[in-house]
C-alpha positions in Angstrom: -56.1 -92.5 -73.2 -55.2 -91.6 -69.7 -58.6 -93.1 -68.1 -57.9 -96.9 -68.9 -54.4 -97.2 -66.7 -56.8 -95.4 -63.7 -59.8 -97.9 -64.2 -57.0 -100.5 -64.8 -56.0 -99.6 -61.1 -59.0 -99.6 -59.6 -59.9 -103.3 -61.2 -56.7 -104.9 -60.0 -57.5 -103.1 -56.6 -61.1 -104.5 -56.2 -62.3 -107.8 -54.3 -64.0 -109.7 -57.3 -67.0 -112.3 -56.6 -66.5 -113.2 -60.2 -65.8 -116.1 -62.2 -61.8 -115.9 -62.3 -62.1 -117.1 -66.4 -64.0 -113.4 -67.0 -61.9 -111.5 -64.9 -59.2 -112.6 -66.6 -60.8 -111.1 -69.8 -62.0 -108.0 -68.2 -57.9 -107.1 -67.1 -56.7 -108.1 -70.5 -59.2 -105.8 -72.4 -57.7 -103.1 -69.8 -54.4 -104.1 -69.9 -55.0 -103.6 -73.8 -56.0 -100.3 -74.0 -53.7 -98.8 -71.3 -51.2 -100.1 -73.1 -52.4 -98.1 -76.1 -53.8 -100.7 -77.8 -57.0 -100.0 -79.7 -60.6 -102.2 -80.0 -63.2 -101.3 -82.9 -65.1 -98.2 -81.2 -67.8 -99.0 -83.3 -68.2 -102.7 -82.2 -67.9 -101.3 -78.3 -71.0 -99.1 -79.0 -72.7 -101.9 -80.8 -72.1 -103.9 -77.6 -72.9 -101.7 -75.5 -76.6 -100.5 -77.3 -77.4 -104.4 -77.4 -76.7 -104.6 -73.9 -78.8 -101.9 -72.7 -81.7 -103.3 -74.8 -81.3 -106.6 -73.6 -81.6 -105.7 -70.1 -84.4 -104.3 -69.7 -87.7 -106.0 -68.3 -90.4 -107.6 -69.7 -93.8 -107.9 -68.9 -96.7 -110.7 -70.5 -99.3 -112.3 -68.6 -98.5 -110.7 -65.5 -95.2 -112.6 -65.3 -92.4 -110.0 -65.5 -88.5 -111.4 -66.8 -85.6 -108.9 -65.4 -82.9 -110.1 -67.0 -79.5 -110.0 -64.8 -77.0 -109.9 -67.2 -73.1 -109.9 -67.7 -70.3 -108.0 -65.2 -72.0 -106.8 -62.0 -70.8 -103.6 -60.5 -72.5 -101.0 -58.4 -72.9 -98.1 -61.0 -72.6 -98.8 -64.6 -69.5 -98.0 -66.3 -67.1 -98.4 -69.0 -66.3 -102.0 -68.5 -70.2 -103.0 -67.6 -71.0 -101.4 -71.0 -68.5 -103.5 -72.9 -69.0 -106.4 -71.2 -72.8 -106.5 -71.3 -72.8 -105.8 -67.7 -75.6 -105.0 -64.9 -76.0 -101.8 -62.4 -76.8 -103.0 -58.8 -77.9 -99.4 -58.2 -80.5 -99.5 -61.4 -81.5 -103.3 -61.5 -82.2 -102.8 -57.8 -85.0 -100.1 -59.1 -86.4 -101.8 -61.7 -86.6 -104.9 -59.3 -88.3 -102.7 -56.5 -90.8 -101.4 -59.3 -92.1 -104.7 -60.3 -92.3 -105.6 -56.9 -94.6 -102.7 -56.2 -96.6 -103.1 -59.6 -99.7 -105.1 -58.9 -99.8 -105.8 -62.6 -96.6 -108.2 -62.1 -98.5 -111.3 -60.6 -94.6 -112.9 -60.5 -91.2 -111.9 -61.2 -88.5 -114.4 -63.4 -85.0 -113.3 -63.1 -83.2 -114.0 -66.5 -79.7 -114.8 -65.2 -76.6 -115.0 -67.6 -73.6 -113.3 -65.5 -70.2 -114.1 -64.3 -70.5 -112.1 -61.1 -68.5 -109.1 -60.6 -67.3 -106.8 -57.9 -68.5 -106.7 -54.3 -69.8 -103.4 -54.3 -73.5 -103.4 -53.7 -74.4 -107.2 -53.9 -74.9 -108.1 -50.3 -77.5 -105.2 -50.5 -79.0 -106.3 -53.9 -79.2 -109.5 -52.6 -80.5 -108.7 -49.4 -83.4 -106.7 -51.0 -84.6 -109.7 -53.4 -84.6 -111.8 -50.1 -86.7 -109.3 -48.2 -89.3 -109.4 -51.0 -89.9 -112.9 -50.5 -93.3 -113.7 -50.1 -94.7 -110.5 -51.6 -94.7 -112.5 -55.0 -93.1 -115.6 -56.2 -89.4 -114.8 -57.8 -87.8 -117.5 -59.9 -84.1 -117.3 -60.5 -83.1 -118.8 -63.7 -79.5 -119.8 -64.5 -80.0 -119.2 -68.8 -77.4 -120.1 -68.8 -74.8 -118.9 -66.2 -75.3 -117.7 -62.7 -71.6 -117.7 -61.0 -70.3 -115.6 -57.7 -71.9 -112.6 -57.3 -75.1 -113.6 -59.6 -75.3 -116.7 -57.6 -75.3 -114.7 -54.5 -78.2 -112.6 -55.8 -80.4 -115.4 -57.6 -80.3 -117.4 -54.9 -82.2 -114.8 -52.6 -84.9 -115.9 -55.0 -87.9 -117.9 -53.9 -86.7 -120.8 -56.1 -83.2 -121.8 -58.3 -83.7 -122.8 -61.7 -80.9 -124.1 -64.0 -81.7 -124.5 -67.9 -80.5 -128.1 -69.2 -77.0 -126.8 -70.1 -76.8 -124.0 -67.7 -73.8 -124.0 -64.7 -73.8 -122.3 -61.4 -71.9 -121.8 -58.2 -68.1 -120.4 -58.3 -68.5 -119.0 -54.5 -65.9 -117.2 -53.5 -63.8 -113.9 -54.0 -60.6 -113.0 -55.3 -58.8 -109.9 -55.2 -55.2 -109.4 -57.5 -51.7 -107.7 -57.2 -50.0 -106.7 -60.3 -45.9 -106.4 -59.3 -45.1 -104.6 -62.5 -41.4 -103.5 -60.8 -39.6 -105.5 -63.9 -41.9 -103.9 -67.0 -41.2 -100.6 -64.9 -37.8 -101.3 -65.1 -37.5 -102.4 -68.8 -39.6 -99.0 -69.6 -37.0 -96.9 -67.5 -39.5 -95.4 -65.2 -39.0 -94.8 -62.0 -41.0 -94.1 -59.0 -41.1 -91.9 -56.2 -44.1 -92.5 -54.1 -45.0 -89.9 -51.6 -47.6 -90.7 -49.0 -49.2 -89.7 -45.6 -51.1 -92.8 -43.9 -48.4 -96.1 -43.2 -50.4 -98.4 -45.5 -51.7 -95.6 -48.3 -49.3 -97.0 -50.8 -49.1 -100.8 -49.6 -50.8 -102.2 -52.6 -48.7 -100.0 -55.1 -47.8 -102.4 -58.2 -43.9 -100.9 -58.3 -43.1 -104.2 -56.4 -44.0 -107.1 -54.5 -46.6 -107.4 -51.5 -45.2 -107.6 -48.1 -46.2 -110.0 -45.8 -48.4 -107.3 -43.6 -50.1 -106.2 -46.7 -50.6 -109.7 -48.1 -52.0 -111.1 -44.8 -54.3 -107.5 -44.6 -55.5 -108.5 -48.0 -56.3 -112.1 -47.3 -58.1 -110.9 -44.1 -60.2 -108.8 -46.4 -60.6 -111.4 -49.2 -61.7 -113.9 -45.9 -64.3 -111.6 -44.3 -66.4 -110.9 -47.8 -66.0 -114.7 -48.4 -67.7 -116.0 -45.1 -70.4 -113.3 -45.9 -71.0 -114.8 -49.0 -71.2 -118.1 -47.8 -73.7 -116.9 -45.0 -75.6 -115.4 -47.1 -76.0 -118.3 -49.5 -76.6 -120.5 -46.5 -79.2 -118.5 -45.3 -81.1 -118.2 -48.8 -80.9 -122.0 -49.6 -82.1 -122.9 -45.9 -78.7 -125.1 -45.5 -76.1 -124.9 -43.0 -73.0 -122.3 -43.9 -70.5 -125.4 -43.3 -72.9 -127.1 -46.1 -72.1 -124.5 -48.3 -68.5 -124.1 -47.3 -68.3 -128.2 -47.6 -70.5 -129.2 -50.5 -71.0 -125.9 -52.7 -68.1 -126.4 -54.5 -65.6 -123.6 -52.8 -65.4 -121.8 -56.4 -66.1 -124.5 -58.8 -69.4 -124.2 -61.0 -71.7 -127.2 -61.8 -73.8 -128.0 -64.3 -77.6 -128.2 -63.7 -78.3 -131.9 -62.8 -75.6 -131.9 -60.3 -76.5 -128.4 -58.8 -79.7 -130.4 -58.4 -78.2 -133.5 -56.7 -76.0 -130.7 -54.3 -78.9 -128.4 -53.3 -77.7 -125.1 -55.1 -80.7 -125.4 -57.1 -83.9 -126.7 -57.3 -85.0 -127.9 -61.0 -83.6 -128.2 -63.7 -86.1 -126.4 -66.5 -85.5 -123.5 -69.7 -86.4 -119.6 -69.3 -89.8 -120.7 -71.3 -90.8 -123.4 -69.7 -90.5 -121.4 -65.9 -92.3 -118.2 -67.6 -95.1 -120.7 -68.6 -95.1 -122.7 -65.6 -95.4 -119.0 -63.6 -97.7 -117.5 -66.4 -100.5 -120.6 -65.3 -100.2 -119.4 -61.8 -97.2 -122.3 -61.0 -96.2 -121.8 -57.3 -92.2 -121.9 -56.1 -91.1 -124.5 -54.2 -87.8 -125.4 -52.3 -87.0 -129.2 -52.3 -87.1 -130.4 -48.5 -84.1 -132.3 -47.6 -86.1 -135.9 -48.2 -86.9 -134.9 -51.7 -83.1 -133.9 -51.9 -82.0 -137.3 -50.4 -84.9 -138.8 -53.5 -82.9 -136.4 -55.9 -79.6 -137.7 -55.2 -80.8 -141.5 -55.4 -82.7 -140.8 -58.6 -79.3 -139.5 -60.0 -77.1 -142.5 -58.6 
């Protein structure tokens, strides 16, 4: 059981590009385990096995469907196994294989993810963006493409949202837990011995100092700006458009996402695969088409 407090500490110390309710669920699960609570081991293993099988690419009629599911982390770990997650390292290797496979004519990304940690995401999005032009790459929100998943998904040639889907949640967050009151109730006293003035500045035995809070904010701001710049590049719009019109952390349904130019069309995964199997080509809407679409939707 000793590993869970360490995993919880790492999770709380990370910068996340994730839809906040999912992060709440992850931290609640880790809190339960760290405090000695139990989770059905059979259920966890069943979920992990199901998640592994769902994460494999399927090729049919020269169209490869590559799932991007669950919490995104750089490497597979307990969190990704439990919540149906994706490793950016492993997913990147699968994506490379499909790009280089002469039998694959187009790639459809089947995305259902709330996002995850920052690590590995900029590099993976850059890999997808660099593959544009080799063969059509379509990202389908089926049904949730949020935060880090949206960062990666927008790197495709085209973003499609299933009619009931949601996309967005652009932004990053970090969480500090002040557990001083809890430790006092439990009769736990700490002596922290460090080398380096800032080595233990985020420790959970007390509140953040002003300097530490400012440093965490700087990191979050830097990562957030990189996120917005990447989406602007992927969508072919100014950064100020992403910052001002793409929600700043909110998610939008299919029609509203198309209206805002955060996505290109509304269609199901099956419809998209069928379109690509018939030789369809991805096409981003022009500014004139985007304006016409806004007028059509009122």
